[in-house]
C-alpha positions as CSV (number, residue, x, y, z in Angstrom):
1,M,0.0,0.0,0.0
2,A,2.9,2.3,0.6
3,D,3.9,2.2,-3.1
4,L,0.4,3.0,-4.1
5,G,0.3,5.9,-1.7
6,L,3.6,7.3,-3.0
7,L,2.2,7.0,-6.6
8,I,-0.9,9.0,-5.7
9,I,1.2,11.7,-4.0
10,R,3.6,11.9,-6.9
11,L,0.9,12.0,-9.6
12,V,-1.2,14.6,-7.9
13,V,1.6,16.9,-6.7
14,G,3.8,16.4,-9.8
15,L,1.1,16.9,-12.4
16,T,-0.3,19.9,-10.6
17,F,3.2,21.5,-10.9
18,V,3.2,20.6,-14.6
19,G,-0.1,22.3,-15.1
20,H,0.9,25.3,-13.0
21,G,4.1,25.7,-15.0
22,A,2.1,25.4,-18.3
23,Q,-0.1,28.2,-17.2
24,K,2.8,30.5,-16.8
25,L,5.0,29.3,-19.6
26,F,2.3,28.7,-22.3
27,G,-0.7,30.6,-21.0
28,W,-2.6,27.2,-20.9
29,F,-5.5,26.5,-18.5
30,G,-6.4,30.2,-18.2
31,G,-2.9,31.2,-17.3
32,P,-1.3,34.6,-18.1
33,G,1.6,33.2,-20.1
34,P,5.2,34.5,-19.6
35,I,5.3,38.0,-18.2
36,K,9.0,38.4,-17.5
37,F,12.2,36.3,-17.7
38,G,12.3,35.5,-13.9
39,E,8.8,34.0,-14.0
40,W,9.8,32.0,-17.1
41,L,12.8,30.5,-15.3
42,G,10.6,29.6,-12.3
43,T,8.1,28.0,-14.7
44,I,10.8,25.7,-16.2
45,G,11.6,24.5,-12.7
46,I,8.0,23.8,-12.0
47,T,7.3,22.0,-15.3
48,T,10.5,19.9,-15.3
49,G,10.4,19.2,-11.6
50,G,6.7,18.2,-11.8
51,L,7.4,15.8,-14.7
52,L,10.4,14.2,-13.0
53,F,8.5,14.0,-9.7
54,S,5.3,12.5,-11.1
55,A,7.1,10.0,-13.3
56,G,9.1,8.6,-10.3
57,E,12.3,8.7,-12.3
58,L,14.9,11.1,-10.8
59,T,12.4,11.9,-8.1
60,W,15.1,13.6,-6.0
61,L,16.0,16.0,-8.8
62,G,12.3,16.8,-9.5
63,A,11.9,17.5,-5.7
64,I,14.9,19.8,-5.7
65,L,13.5,21.8,-8.6
66,I,10.1,22.1,-7.0
67,I,11.7,23.1,-3.7
68,I,13.8,25.8,-5.3
69,V,10.7,27.2,-7.0
70,M,8.7,27.1,-3.8
71,I,11.4,28.8,-1.8
72,D,11.6,31.5,-4.5
73,A,7.8,31.9,-4.3
74,I,8.1,32.3,-0.5
75,F,10.8,35.0,-0.7
76,T,9.5,36.9,-3.7
77,V,5.7,36.7,-3.3
78,H,4.2,35.0,-0.2
79,G,6.6,35.6,2.7
80,K,5.6,39.2,3.2
81,N,2.0,38.1,3.7
82,G,2.7,35.9,6.7
83,F,2.1,32.2,7.1
84,W,-1.6,31.6,6.4
85,L,-2.8,31.0,2.9
86,T,-6.0,32.9,3.5
87,D,-3.8,36.1,3.7
88,G,-1.8,35.1,0.7
89,G,0.9,33.6,2.9
90,Y,3.4,30.8,2.4
91,E,1.4,28.0,4.2
92,Y,0.8,26.0,0.9
93,N,4.3,26.5,-0.4
94,L,5.7,25.1,2.9
95,I,3.4,22.1,2.7
96,L,4.5,21.3,-0.8
97,I,8.1,21.5,0.2
98,A,7.5,19.0,3.0
99,I,5.6,16.6,0.7
100,V,8.2,16.6,-2.1
101,L,11.1,16.4,0.4
102,G,9.4,13.5,2.2
103,V,8.8,11.6,-1.0
104,A,12.4,12.3,-2.2
105,L,13.8,10.9,1.1
106,I,11.5,7.8,1.1
107,G,11.9,7.2,-2.6
108,P,9.3,7.0,-5.3
109,G,8.0,3.5,-4.6
110,D,7.7,0.6,-7.0
111,Y,5.3,2.3,-9.5
112,V,7.5,4.4,-11.7
113,L,7.5,5.4,-15.4
114,I,10.7,3.5,-16.1
115,Y,11.0,0.0,-14.7
116,K,13.5,-0.3,-11.8
117,M,15.7,-3.4,-11.7
């Protein structure tokens, strides 16, 4: 059951990051598209990190990319608003950091895009 739980976490969090990155990079899903170079770089981290994380291959690298983007979001956008999400704070960013770090430390489980020997 642990492997199935890890798969669910990886797919939901990873694919959400892919979608979030596509909003910013391509303007998909009602997103604004790229506004400035810094946002574009952050989006690449979200998209690439989300794909690696959800696929379960190089999960640790995907987690690092996601964590970098979330730390950047905390320092550049959400940190000044305090902790709580209801005030625009970094609560959600911190939870995502904890989730991807936890999965990276545990490992992706047996259900990955590329078969593990």
